[in-house]
N, C-alpha and C positions, 0 to 999 in steps of 0.2 A: 615515589610516585604520589601524585596529589589525588585528593578526593575528586577534583574535576576530571582528571585522566581516567580514574576508575569509573566515574559516571559515564563518560563518553565511551569507554570501552564496553561497559555493560549495556547501554541503551542507545549507542550510535547507529545500531542497524535497525532500529525500530521504524524509522523513515528510510526506505530503501536506498542504500548506498549514499546516505546523506548525513554523515555524523556531525556536520555543522549544526543541525537542528538540536541535537543533544548538548553540543557545546554552548549554545545560546540559551538553552533551557536550564543549565545547571544551577545558577544562582537562585532562581525561583524555586526549583525543585528541592534543592538542598535546604532552603529556609522553610519549606513547607512539609517536609518529611517524605520519605520514600515509600509512599503507598502508591498502588496503581493509579488511583484517581489523581493524586498530586502530580505524579510524574507525567501522566497523560495530559493533564491540564497545562503543565509547563511546556511540554513538547508542542502541543497544539498552539499555544500562545506564541511561541518562537516561530513556528511555521507560518501562522497567520500574519506575523509582523514582518515577514521576509518580503522582499520585493516580488512582483509578479514573475520576473525572470528567474528568481531563485526557486520559487514555488514550481514554475514550469520545469525546472531542471530536475526537481524531486519527481514530478510526474513522469518525465522522460526516463528516469532511472528505473522505473517499473518495467518488468518484462511483458511481452505479449502473453495473453492467456493461451496455453497449449501451443505456443510458438516455437521458434527455432531453438532457444535456449533450453526450453523444456525438453525437447526432443534430444538435445545434445547433452543432457544432464548438467547444465551449467547455471541452473537457478541457485539463489541463496537457499539455505536449508528451510528458512521460513516460508519462502515463495513456493518451494517444491512441495512441502507439506501441506500448505493451504490448497494448491491446485489439486494435489492427489485427493484431499478430503472431499473435493467436489466431483471427483471422478475424471477430471481433465487429462489425467494420464492414462485413461482407458477409452478413449474416443474411437468410434468406428471411423473408417476411411471417409465416409460421407460427412460425419461430425467434424472431423478434423479439417476437411476442405471448407466447410462453412466457417469454422473459426478463423482459418487462414484468410478467407475472403473478407470477413468482417473486420479482422485486425488490419488488413491492408487499407480498406475503405476509411476505417475510422482514424488510422494514423494520418492518412493523406488529408482528411478533413480537418482534424483537430491539431495535429503536430505532436501528439503524444499517444501512448498506447492506452487501450480501454482498461480502466481500473474499477475493480469492484471487490468488496470484502466478500470472498467466496465461501467463507466458513458458514456451514449450515445450509447452503444453497446447493441445488442440483444443477447438473450441466444444462438441463432444459430451462431452468429459471435464469441462469446466467445468459443463455442464448437469447431468451426473450427480453431480458434487460439491455443486452447488447443491441438488438434489433430496435428497441424503442429509443434508447439514448442516442443512437447515430443520427436521429432527426433533430436533436437539440441544437440550439444556437451555440456558437463558440463560447460565449460568456456563461450560458447555463451549464455547459459541459465542463468548462474549466472549474466552476464552483462545485459541480457534482463530483468530479474527480478528486478535488481537494477534500471534500467531505468524506469520500470513500478511503482516501489515504489516512485520514484521521481515524476512521472506523477500523482499519486494518491495524493501525498503531494500538488502538484500545484492545483489540483482540490479542495482539502480540504480548502486550504488557500483562494481560490478564493471565496468559500462560506462564509468563516469567515471575510474576508476583502472585502466586496462588493464595487463595483465601481472602483476596482483596477484591471483592466484586463491586467496588465503588467506582470503578473506572468509566 
């Protein structure tokens, strides 16, 4: 097994269901050293260098917040943990209905699910961001969602490579 295969196996899930990001980042990350900061930089550079269609595919690979996959227990371990940390696994019926309504409206408008790095946020803060961002232009929201994907990656790497808070 090659170092590249090991790297992709280890970091291929950092960008949700998109191991190609790690594949493209390997050369830069391997030459820079496997610190959280270096790996994050390499992954983000590979993501940013991708075509808009490839980046859109990464956005579309993310689950809805408190959506059907969460209810069915079919989220990735990272997504499940992240959503639970914000209390999205313990919504009231009214809160769940609001998330469902916003998820549908957002996806219809933008063509990808609402993405936010939920770690450290409350469900109220997430709902407020959801309600604010749904009014963004398509271009603004694409850039915001991409930035949030990079933030999620930073947080995931921070938990994988402890003690390296330079991410």
